[in-house]
C-alpha positions in Angstrom: 117.5 77.3 150.6 113.9 76.9 149.6 112.1 79.9 148.3 109.0 81.1 150.2 105.8 81.0 148.2 103.4 83.9 148.1 100.6 85.0 145.8 101.4 88.0 143.6 98.3 90.1 143.2 99.8 92.0 140.2 100.3 88.9 138.1 97.9 86.4 139.6 100.5 83.6 140.0 102.7 82.3 142.8 106.3 83.5 142.9 109.1 82.9 145.3 111.0 85.3 147.4 114.6 84.9 148.4 116.8 86.7 150.9 120.5 86.8 150.0 122.5 86.2 153.1 126.3 86.4 153.5 127.8 83.2 152.1 124.7 82.2 150.1 125.4 84.1 146.9 126.9 81.1 145.3 123.8 79.0 146.0 121.6 81.1 143.8 120.9 79.3 140.5 121.7 81.2 137.3 119.2 81.0 134.4 120.4 82.0 130.9 117.4 83.6 129.3 117.8 83.9 125.5 115.1 85.8 123.8 115.3 88.4 120.9 112.1 90.2 121.9 113.2 92.8 124.3 109.9 93.2 126.2 109.4 89.4 126.5 113.0 88.9 127.6 112.6 91.5 130.3 109.3 90.0 131.5 110.8 86.5 131.7 113.9 87.7 133.5 111.7 89.5 136.0 109.7 86.4 136.6 112.8 84.3 137.0 114.2 86.8 139.4 111.0 86.9 141.4 111.3 83.1 141.8 114.7 83.7 143.5 117.0 82.8 140.6 119.6 85.0 138.9 118.5 85.6 135.3 121.3 86.2 132.7 119.7 88.0 129.8 120.9 87.5 126.2 119.1 89.0 123.1 120.8 86.6 120.6 122.4 83.2 120.4 125.8 84.9 119.8 125.4 87.0 123.0 124.3 83.9 124.9 127.5 82.1 123.8 129.5 85.0 125.2 127.4 85.2 128.4 127.9 81.5 129.1 131.6 81.3 128.3 132.5 81.1 132.0 130.3 78.0 132.4 128.4 79.4 135.4 124.9 78.6 134.1 122.5 76.2 135.8 119.7 76.2 133.2 119.1 77.5 129.7 115.7 79.0 128.8 115.8 79.9 125.1 113.4 80.9 122.3 113.6 78.8 119.1 113.7 81.7 116.6 116.6 83.9 117.4 117.9 85.2 114.0 121.1 83.8 112.6 121.2 80.8 115.0 118.1 79.1 116.3 117.6 77.9 119.9 118.3 74.3 119.1 121.6 75.1 117.4 122.5 77.3 120.4 121.9 74.4 122.8 124.0 72.1 120.6 126.8 74.7 120.6 126.7 75.2 124.3 126.9 71.5 124.9 129.9 71.3 122.6 131.5 73.9 124.8 130.9 71.7 127.9 127.7 73.3 129.2 125.4 70.4 129.9 122.6 71.8 131.9 118.8 71.5 131.7 117.2 73.3 128.8 113.8 74.8 128.1 112.9 75.6 124.5 110.1 78.3 124.0 108.4 78.9 120.7 105.2 80.0 119.2 106.1 78.0 116.1 106.4 74.4 117.2 106.2 72.2 114.1 106.6 68.4 114.3 110.2 68.9 112.9 111.1 71.3 115.7 109.7 69.0 118.3 111.6 66.1 116.9 114.9 68.0 116.7 114.4 69.1 120.4 113.8 65.5 121.4 116.8 64.4 119.4 119.1 66.6 121.5 117.3 65.8 124.8 115.8 69.3 125.5 114.4 69.1 129.0 111.1 70.8 128.2 109.3 72.7 125.5 106.9 75.6 126.2 104.6 77.1 123.7 104.5 80.9 123.5 102.8 82.8 124.8 104.4 81.2 127.8 102.3 79.7 130.6 104.0 81.2 133.6 102.4 78.5 135.9 104.2 75.8 133.8 107.4 77.7 133.9 107.1 78.1 137.7 106.7 74.4 138.1 109.5 73.5 135.6 112.3 75.7 137.0 112.6 74.2 140.5 112.1 70.8 139.1 114.8 71.0 136.5 117.1 72.8 138.9 116.8 69.9 141.3 115.1 71.9 144.1 112.3 70.8 146.3 109.3 73.1 146.3 
């Protein structure tokens, strides 16, 4: 199922629309959105939903570990700075538990060390915050293996 593209006047970027038909529920890709800033997490989840994906919100790395325990995650979109555990440590822990899906790391603080650590664990993409929604719009279908 390919999302239809339309221009959103309220945001000024292209978003997808998706109709959920009987028997297609299992085809919707699930995106774990890990962000400790409540407003930003809700905004990103809204954007992910508008693209036709099912956002799974988590406000901490610990909550993300619980949310993903069933393994039904297709992509991880996480902030770097999360509190007790950072986004890179979260990705490592999720992979240890058998969740090997594409990952996007977001951060407003991208030092050379953070970039190197992300490269070392094969993070799929790094996005600087404030997030470029156009870049995110291009990355999601690409990393989820969908044709746009």
